[in-house]
N, CA, C and O atoms as a CHARMM CRD file, in Angstrom:
* protein
*
  248
    1    1 MET  N      0.75300  -1.13300   0.01100 PROA 1      0.00000
    2    1 MET  CA    -0.05200  -0.17400  -0.21400 PROA 1      0.00000
    3    1 MET  C      0.89400   1.31200   0.01000 PROA 1      0.00000
    4    1 MET  O      1.98800   1.37700   0.57100 PROA 1      0.00000
    5    2 ALA  N      0.30500   2.17800  -0.45800 PROA 2      0.00000
    6    2 ALA  CA     1.11700   3.52000  -0.74100 PROA 2      0.00000
    7    2 ALA  C      0.95100   4.11300   0.67400 PROA 2      0.00000
    8    2 ALA  O     -0.13200   3.90800   1.22100 PROA 2      0.00000
    9    3 VAL  N      1.84000   4.78500   1.30000 PROA 3      0.00000
   10    3 VAL  CA     1.99800   5.49500   2.47100 PROA 3      0.00000
   11    3 VAL  C      2.59900   6.58300   2.48000 PROA 3      0.00000
   12    3 VAL  O      3.61300   6.63800   1.78500 PROA 3      0.00000
   13    4 PRO  N      2.28400   7.53400   3.08300 PROA 4      0.00000
   14    4 PRO  CA     3.14300   9.03000   2.92200 PROA 4      0.00000
   15    4 PRO  C      4.45900   8.84200   3.66700 PROA 4      0.00000
   16    4 PRO  O      4.63100   8.21200   4.71100 PROA 4      0.00000
   17    5 LYS  N      5.33000   9.48400   2.96000 PROA 5      0.00000
   18    5 LYS  CA     6.90900   9.39100   3.66300 PROA 5      0.00000
   19    5 LYS  C      6.89500  10.37300   4.75700 PROA 5      0.00000
   20    5 LYS  O      7.47600  10.01600   5.78200 PROA 5      0.00000
   21    6 ARG  N      6.33000  11.58100   4.75000 PROA 6      0.00000
   22    6 ARG  CA     6.39000  12.43400   5.73800 PROA 6      0.00000
   23    6 ARG  C      5.14400  13.04500   6.16800 PROA 6      0.00000
   24    6 ARG  O      4.16600  13.05000   5.42100 PROA 6      0.00000
   25    7 LYS  N      5.12200  13.54800   7.29900 PROA 7      0.00000
   26    7 LYS  CA     3.64600  14.08400   7.87100 PROA 7      0.00000
   27    7 LYS  C      3.27200  15.17200   7.20900 PROA 7      0.00000
   28    7 LYS  O      4.06900  16.09700   7.05300 PROA 7      0.00000
   29    8 THR  N      2.01500  15.21900   6.72600 PROA 8      0.00000
   30    8 THR  CA     1.55200  16.74900   5.99300 PROA 8      0.00000
   31    8 THR  C      1.48000  17.78500   7.10600 PROA 8      0.00000
   32    8 THR  O      0.84000  17.59100   8.14000 PROA 8      0.00000
   33    9 SER  N      2.29700  19.10700   6.79500 PROA 9      0.00000
   34    9 SER  CA     2.13800  19.95600   7.91200 PROA 9      0.00000
   35    9 SER  C      0.66200  20.61600   8.11800 PROA 9      0.00000
   36    9 SER  O     -0.23500  20.17100   7.40100 PROA 9      0.00000
   37   10 LYS  N      0.43800  21.35300   8.78500 PROA 10     0.00000
   38   10 LYS  CA    -0.87800  21.82100   9.28700 PROA 10     0.00000
   39   10 LYS  C     -1.11000  22.98500   8.21700 PROA 10     0.00000
   40   10 LYS  O     -2.21200  23.28300   7.75700 PROA 10     0.00000
   41   11 SER  N      0.04800  23.56500   7.91000 PROA 11     0.00000
   42   11 SER  CA     0.25200  24.76900   6.67300 PROA 11     0.00000
   43   11 SER  C     -0.26200  24.36500   5.51700 PROA 11     0.00000
   44   11 SER  O     -1.10100  25.03900   4.92000 PROA 11     0.00000
   45   12 ARG  N      0.27500  22.99700   4.99200 PROA 12     0.00000
   46   12 ARG  CA     0.09800  22.46000   3.90900 PROA 12     0.00000
   47   12 ARG  C     -1.33600  21.72400   3.82400 PROA 12     0.00000
   48   12 ARG  O     -1.94800  21.69500   2.75600 PROA 12     0.00000
   49   13 ARG  N     -1.81600  21.16200   4.93400 PROA 13     0.00000
   50   13 ARG  CA    -3.33200  20.82100   5.07300 PROA 13     0.00000
   51   13 ARG  C     -4.00900  21.86400   5.01600 PROA 13     0.00000
   52   13 ARG  O     -4.74400  21.84100   4.02900 PROA 13     0.00000
   53   14 ASP  N     -4.12800  22.98800   5.76000 PROA 14     0.00000
   54   14 ASP  CA    -4.95300  24.02800   5.61400 PROA 14     0.00000
   55   14 ASP  C     -4.93000  24.78900   4.30600 PROA 14     0.00000
   56   14 ASP  O     -5.89700  25.46000   3.94300 PROA 14     0.00000
   57   15 LYS  N     -3.97800  24.69400   3.70500 PROA 15     0.00000
   58   15 LYS  CA    -3.91300  25.56500   2.48600 PROA 15     0.00000
   59   15 LYS  C     -4.86200  24.81200   1.22300 PROA 15     0.00000
   60   15 LYS  O     -5.34700  25.38500   0.24700 PROA 15     0.00000
   61   16 ARG  N     -4.94100  23.59300   1.51700 PROA 16     0.00000
   62   16 ARG  CA    -5.32500  22.66300   0.53200 PROA 16     0.00000
   63   16 ARG  C     -7.04200  22.53600   0.90000 PROA 16     0.00000
   64   16 ARG  O     -7.85400  22.21400   0.03400 PROA 16     0.00000
   65   17 ARG  N     -7.40300  22.82600   2.23300 PROA 17     0.00000
   66   17 ARG  CA    -8.94500  22.78600   2.69200 PROA 17     0.00000
   67   17 ARG  C     -9.45600  24.37500   2.53100 PROA 17     0.00000
   68   17 ARG  O    -10.63200  24.65700   2.76000 PROA 17     0.00000
   69   18 ALA  N     -8.63100  25.23900   2.18100 PROA 18     0.00000
   70   18 ALA  CA    -9.18200  26.71700   2.23600 PROA 18     0.00000
   71   18 ALA  C    -10.28200  26.90300   0.95600 PROA 18     0.00000
   72   18 ALA  O    -11.03900  27.87400   0.95600 PROA 18     0.00000
   73   19 THR  N    -10.30400  26.09600   0.08100 PROA 19     0.00000
   74   19 THR  CA   -11.18600  26.04600  -1.01000 PROA 19     0.00000
   75   19 THR  C    -12.46800  25.88300  -0.55600 PROA 19     0.00000
   76   19 THR  O    -13.37800  26.58300  -1.00100 PROA 19     0.00000
   77   20 HSD  N    -12.71200  24.74100   0.57600 PROA 20     0.00000
   78   20 HSD  CA   -13.85700  23.76200   0.81000 PROA 20     0.00000
   79   20 HSD  C    -14.92500  24.85800   1.50000 PROA 20     0.00000
   80   20 HSD  O    -15.87100  24.39000   2.13400 PROA 20     0.00000
   81   21 SER  N    -14.82300  25.90100   1.41500 PROA 21     0.00000
   82   21 SER  CA   -15.95000  26.63500   2.36000 PROA 21     0.00000
   83   21 SER  C    -17.08600  26.69900   1.60400 PROA 21     0.00000
   84   21 SER  O    -17.13200  26.76200   0.37500 PROA 21     0.00000
   85   22 ILE  N    -18.25600  26.67700   2.58600 PROA 22     0.00000
   86   22 ILE  CA   -19.43600  26.79000   2.10000 PROA 22     0.00000
   87   22 ILE  C    -19.97200  27.92100   1.76200 PROA 22     0.00000
   88   22 ILE  O    -19.63500  28.93200   2.37800 PROA 22     0.00000
   89   23 GLU  N    -20.97200  27.99600   0.65700 PROA 23     0.00000
   90   23 GLU  CA   -21.29400  29.12900   0.00800 PROA 23     0.00000
   91   23 GLU  C    -22.81600  29.22400  -0.15900 PROA 23     0.00000
   92   23 GLU  O    -23.52400  28.22300  -0.27000 PROA 23     0.00000
   93   24 ALA  N    -23.18700  30.22900  -0.17000 PROA 24     0.00000
   94   24 ALA  CA   -25.06100  30.39500  -0.00400 PROA 24     0.00000
   95   24 ALA  C    -25.21100  30.20200  -1.40600 PROA 24     0.00000
   96   24 ALA  O    -24.46700  30.68100  -2.26100 PROA 24     0.00000
   97   25 PRO  N    -26.45800  29.29800  -1.65800 PROA 25     0.00000
   98   25 PRO  CA   -26.89600  29.18800  -3.09900 PROA 25     0.00000
   99   25 PRO  C    -26.99600  30.51200  -3.75900 PROA 25     0.00000
  100   25 PRO  O    -27.28600  31.46600  -3.03600 PROA 25     0.00000
  101   26 ARG  N    -26.81400  30.69900  -4.92300 PROA 26     0.00000
  102   26 ARG  CA   -27.00900  31.98500  -5.95800 PROA 26     0.00000
  103   26 ARG  C    -28.55500  31.75300  -6.18100 PROA 26     0.00000
  104   26 ARG  O    -29.06700  30.64000  -6.29900 PROA 26     0.00000
  105   27 VAL  N    -29.16100  32.83800  -6.21900 PROA 27     0.00000
  106   27 VAL  CA   -30.60000  33.16100  -6.48500 PROA 27     0.00000
  107   27 VAL  C    -30.82200  34.14000  -7.38600 PROA 27     0.00000
  108   27 VAL  O    -30.42000  35.26800  -7.10200 PROA 27     0.00000
  109   28 ASN  N    -31.37900  33.95300  -8.42000 PROA 28     0.00000
  110   28 ASN  CA   -32.05200  34.95300  -9.36600 PROA 28     0.00000
  111   28 ASN  C    -33.10400  35.16800  -9.47600 PROA 28     0.00000
  112   28 ASN  O    -33.88400  34.24700  -9.23100 PROA 28     0.00000
  113   29 ALA  N    -33.63500  36.46800  -9.89300 PROA 29     0.00000
  114   29 ALA  CA   -35.07700  37.05100  -9.81000 PROA 29     0.00000
  115   29 ALA  C    -35.86800  36.25900 -10.87300 PROA 29     0.00000
  116   29 ALA  O    -35.30900  35.99500 -11.93800 PROA 29     0.00000
  117   30 CYS  N    -37.00500  35.90600 -10.66700 PROA 30     0.00000
  118   30 CYS  CA   -37.94700  35.35500 -11.79000 PROA 30     0.00000
  119   30 CYS  C    -38.40700  36.51500 -12.55000 PROA 30     0.00000
  120   30 CYS  O    -38.89900  37.56700 -12.14200 PROA 30     0.00000
  121   31 PRO  N    -38.09800  36.03700 -13.97400 PROA 31     0.00000
  122   31 PRO  CA   -38.57300  37.17800 -15.17600 PROA 31     0.00000
  123   31 PRO  C    -39.97900  37.47800 -14.90700 PROA 31     0.00000
  124   31 PRO  O    -40.31900  38.64600 -15.09900 PROA 31     0.00000
  125   32 GLN  N    -40.78600  36.71900 -14.53300 PROA 32     0.00000
  126   32 GLN  CA   -42.04200  36.83700 -14.74700 PROA 32     0.00000
  127   32 GLN  C    -42.72400  37.74100 -13.30700 PROA 32     0.00000
  128   32 GLN  O    -43.14100  38.89600 -13.38400 PROA 32     0.00000
  129   33 CYS  N    -42.71100  36.98100 -12.15400 PROA 33     0.00000
  130   33 CYS  CA   -43.21600  37.58900 -11.03400 PROA 33     0.00000
  131   33 CYS  C    -42.04100  38.49500 -10.35000 PROA 33     0.00000
  132   33 CYS  O    -42.44900  39.53600  -9.83400 PROA 33     0.00000
  133   34 GLY  N    -40.53800  38.22500 -10.26800 PROA 34     0.00000
  134   34 GLY  CA   -39.58900  38.90100  -9.85500 PROA 34     0.00000
  135   34 GLY  C    -39.36100  38.30100  -8.50600 PROA 34     0.00000
  136   34 GLY  O    -38.64500  38.99700  -7.78600 PROA 34     0.00000
  137   35 SER  N    -39.79000  37.18300  -7.98200 PROA 35     0.00000
  138   35 SER  CA   -39.47600  36.92000  -6.69600 PROA 35     0.00000
  139   35 SER  C    -38.39600  35.83900  -6.91800 PROA 35     0.00000
  140   35 SER  O    -38.32800  35.26000  -8.00300 PROA 35     0.00000
  141   36 PRO  N    -37.40200  35.51000  -5.72200 PROA 36     0.00000
  142   36 PRO  CA   -36.17800  34.98900  -5.83300 PROA 36     0.00000
  143   36 PRO  C    -36.52600  33.54200  -6.20400 PROA 36     0.00000
  144   36 PRO  O    -37.54000  32.97300  -5.80200 PROA 36     0.00000
  145   37 LYS  N    -35.48000  32.92200  -7.10900 PROA 37     0.00000
  146   37 LYS  CA   -35.44300  31.25900  -7.31000 PROA 37     0.00000
  147   37 LYS  C    -34.24300  31.00000  -7.51000 PROA 37     0.00000
  148   37 LYS  O    -33.39900  31.89300  -7.43000 PROA 37     0.00000
  149   38 LEU  N    -33.95200  29.85700  -7.77800 PROA 38     0.00000
  150   38 LEU  CA   -32.64600  29.13300  -7.89500 PROA 38     0.00000
  151   38 LEU  C    -32.59100  28.93500  -9.42000 PROA 38     0.00000
  152   38 LEU  O    -33.62700  28.72900 -10.05300 PROA 38     0.00000
  153   39 ALA  N    -31.42300  28.99300  -9.99400 PROA 39     0.00000
  154   39 ALA  CA   -31.39400  28.85700 -11.42000 PROA 39     0.00000
  155   39 ALA  C    -31.71100  27.70000 -11.94300 PROA 39     0.00000
  156   39 ALA  O    -31.53800  26.69000 -11.26000 PROA 39     0.00000
  157   40 HSD  N    -32.24000  27.60000 -13.26000 PROA 40     0.00000
  158   40 HSD  CA   -32.59800  26.20500 -13.70300 PROA 40     0.00000
  159   40 HSD  C    -33.70400  25.48300 -12.92300 PROA 40     0.00000
  160   40 HSD  O    -33.60400  24.26200 -12.79700 PROA 40     0.00000
  161   41 ARG  N    -34.69000  26.09300 -12.42000 PROA 41     0.00000
  162   41 ARG  CA   -35.64000  25.42500 -11.51000 PROA 41     0.00000
  163   41 ARG  C    -36.84300  26.30200 -11.84300 PROA 41     0.00000
  164   41 ARG  O    -36.72000  27.43300 -12.31500 PROA 41     0.00000
  165   42 ILE  N    -38.15700  25.64800 -11.53700 PROA 42     0.00000
  166   42 ILE  CA   -39.34200  26.33200 -11.64000 PROA 42     0.00000
  167   42 ILE  C    -39.48000  27.38000 -10.62900 PROA 42     0.00000
  168   42 ILE  O    -39.08300  27.07600  -9.50400 PROA 42     0.00000
  169   43 CYS  N    -39.85700  28.29500 -10.76300 PROA 43     0.00000
  170   43 CYS  CA   -40.09200  29.47800  -9.96100 PROA 43     0.00000
  171   43 CYS  C    -41.36500  29.03100  -8.82100 PROA 43     0.00000
  172   43 CYS  O    -42.50200  28.86500  -9.26300 PROA 43     0.00000
  173   44 PRO  N    -41.07700  28.85100  -7.32500 PROA 44     0.00000
  174   44 PRO  CA   -41.95800  28.34000  -6.62700 PROA 44     0.00000
  175   44 PRO  C    -43.28100  29.34600  -6.50700 PROA 44     0.00000
  176   44 PRO  O    -44.39200  28.90200  -6.21800 PROA 44     0.00000
  177   45 THR  N    -43.09500  30.36500  -6.69400 PROA 45     0.00000
  178   45 THR  CA   -44.51000  31.23600  -6.87100 PROA 45     0.00000
  179   45 THR  C    -45.42300  31.20600  -7.93700 PROA 45     0.00000
  180   45 THR  O    -46.58400  30.80100  -7.86900 PROA 45     0.00000
  181   46 CYS  N    -44.82600  31.67200  -8.96600 PROA 46     0.00000
  182   46 CYS  CA   -45.74500  31.51600 -10.16500 PROA 46     0.00000
  183   46 CYS  C    -45.79000  30.02900 -11.06700 PROA 46     0.00000
  184   46 CYS  O    -46.70200  29.70100 -11.82600 PROA 46     0.00000
  185   47 GLY  N    -44.74800  29.36200 -10.81000 PROA 47     0.00000
  186   47 GLY  CA   -44.89800  27.94100 -11.45300 PROA 47     0.00000
  187   47 GLY  C    -44.26400  28.35700 -13.05000 PROA 47     0.00000
  188   47 GLY  O    -44.82100  27.80700 -14.00000 PROA 47     0.00000
  189   48 THR  N    -43.36300  29.10700 -13.27700 PROA 48     0.00000
  190   48 THR  CA   -42.96300  29.08800 -14.75100 PROA 48     0.00000
  191   48 THR  C    -41.64600  28.76400 -14.79700 PROA 48     0.00000
  192   48 THR  O    -40.97100  28.89200 -13.77500 PROA 48     0.00000
  193   49 TYR  N    -41.07900  28.29700 -15.97800 PROA 49     0.00000
  194   49 TYR  CA   -39.78700  27.83700 -16.43700 PROA 49     0.00000
  195   49 TYR  C    -39.49300  28.19300 -17.66800 PROA 49     0.00000
  196   49 TYR  O    -39.95900  27.52300 -18.58900 PROA 49     0.00000
  197   50 LYS  N    -38.56400  29.45000 -17.97200 PROA 50     0.00000
  198   50 LYS  CA   -38.04300  29.75400 -19.33200 PROA 50     0.00000
  199   50 LYS  C    -39.47600  30.52300 -20.06600 PROA 50     0.00000
  200   50 LYS  O    -39.56700  30.57400 -21.29200 PROA 50     0.00000
  201   51 GLY  N    -40.36900  31.00000 -19.31900 PROA 51     0.00000
  202   51 GLY  CA   -41.31300  31.74700 -19.62700 PROA 51     0.00000
  203   51 GLY  C    -42.46200  30.89800 -19.97100 PROA 51     0.00000
  204   51 GLY  O    -43.30200  31.51500 -20.62500 PROA 51     0.00000
  205   52 ARG  N    -42.72300  29.80300 -19.75600 PROA 52     0.00000
  206   52 ARG  CA   -43.79400  28.63100 -19.89500 PROA 52     0.00000
  207   52 ARG  C    -44.18600  28.60500 -18.45600 PROA 52     0.00000
  208   52 ARG  O    -43.53200  28.88600 -17.45200 PROA 52     0.00000
  209   53 GLU  N    -45.56300  28.14800 -18.62200 PROA 53     0.00000
  210   53 GLU  CA   -46.28600  27.67000 -17.38500 PROA 53     0.00000
  211   53 GLU  C    -46.21100  26.15100 -17.36700 PROA 53     0.00000
  212   53 GLU  O    -46.50600  25.37700 -18.27700 PROA 53     0.00000
  213   54 ILE  N    -45.73400  25.86800 -16.08800 PROA 54     0.00000
  214   54 ILE  CA   -45.48000  24.19300 -15.92400 PROA 54     0.00000
  215   54 ILE  C    -46.42500  23.77300 -15.02400 PROA 54     0.00000
  216   54 ILE  O    -46.42400  24.21700 -13.87600 PROA 54     0.00000
  217   55 GLU  N    -47.34600  22.85900 -15.45500 PROA 55     0.00000
  218   55 GLU  CA   -48.38400  22.16600 -14.64100 PROA 55     0.00000
  219   55 GLU  C    -47.65100  21.10400 -13.63100 PROA 55     0.00000
  220   55 GLU  O    -46.73000  20.38400 -14.01700 PROA 55     0.00000
  221   56 PRO  N    -48.12200  21.09000 -12.40400 PROA 56     0.00000
  222   56 PRO  CA   -47.32900  20.18500 -11.59500 PROA 56     0.00000
  223   56 PRO  C    -47.83700  18.54800 -11.86300 PROA 56     0.00000
  224   56 PRO  O    -48.81700  18.15200 -12.49300 PROA 56     0.00000
  225   57 LEU  N    -46.94500  17.88500 -11.24700 PROA 57     0.00000
  226   57 LEU  CA   -47.05900  16.21000 -11.73800 PROA 57     0.00000
  227   57 LEU  C    -48.50100  15.80800 -11.10400 PROA 57     0.00000
  228   57 LEU  O    -48.93300  16.41100 -10.12100 PROA 57     0.00000
  229   58 ARG  N    -49.06300  14.98200 -11.59200 PROA 58     0.00000
  230   58 ARG  CA   -50.45900  14.54500 -11.06500 PROA 58     0.00000
  231   58 ARG  C    -50.34900  13.39500  -9.81400 PROA 58     0.00000
  232   58 ARG  O    -50.99800  13.30000  -8.77200 PROA 58     0.00000
  233   59 LEU  N    -49.25700  12.57300 -10.36200 PROA 59     0.00000
  234   59 LEU  CA   -48.93800  11.66300  -9.30600 PROA 59     0.00000
  235   59 LEU  C    -47.94200  11.65800  -8.27000 PROA 59     0.00000
  236   59 LEU  O    -46.80900  12.05600  -8.54200 PROA 59     0.00000
  237   60 GLN  N    -48.22700  11.25500  -7.11500 PROA 60     0.00000
  238   60 GLN  CA   -46.94300  11.59800  -6.38500 PROA 60     0.00000
  239   60 GLN  C    -45.87200  10.66700  -6.57100 PROA 60     0.00000
  240   60 GLN  O    -46.21900   9.49100  -6.68300 PROA 60     0.00000
  241   61 ALA  N    -44.54400  10.94700  -6.63400 PROA 61     0.00000
  242   61 ALA  CA   -43.51700  10.06400  -6.55500 PROA 61     0.00000
  243   61 ALA  C    -43.40400   9.11400  -5.37700 PROA 61     0.00000
  244   61 ALA  O    -43.63400   9.54900  -4.24900 PROA 61     0.00000
  245   62 PRO  N    -43.06500   7.84700  -5.56500 PROA 62     0.00000
  246   62 PRO  CA   -42.93700   7.03600  -4.50300 PROA 62     0.00000
  247   62 PRO  C    -41.84700   7.03300  -3.86800 PROA 62     0.00000
  248   62 PRO  O    -41.70400   6.29900  -2.89100 PROA 62     0.00000
């Protein structure tokens, strides 16, 4: 098995983990109603996507 030859220093470890920070989700304004929504998803308020009205599913997902 491959085993590290030297201990990874705290500085090197922390430099690697510096990019792992948590970000807030990016929110866009809906072009129809102006309410905030996630990109590439149906607007929860007006139910539109790319300018089209999307009807909800009739069947419940298992």
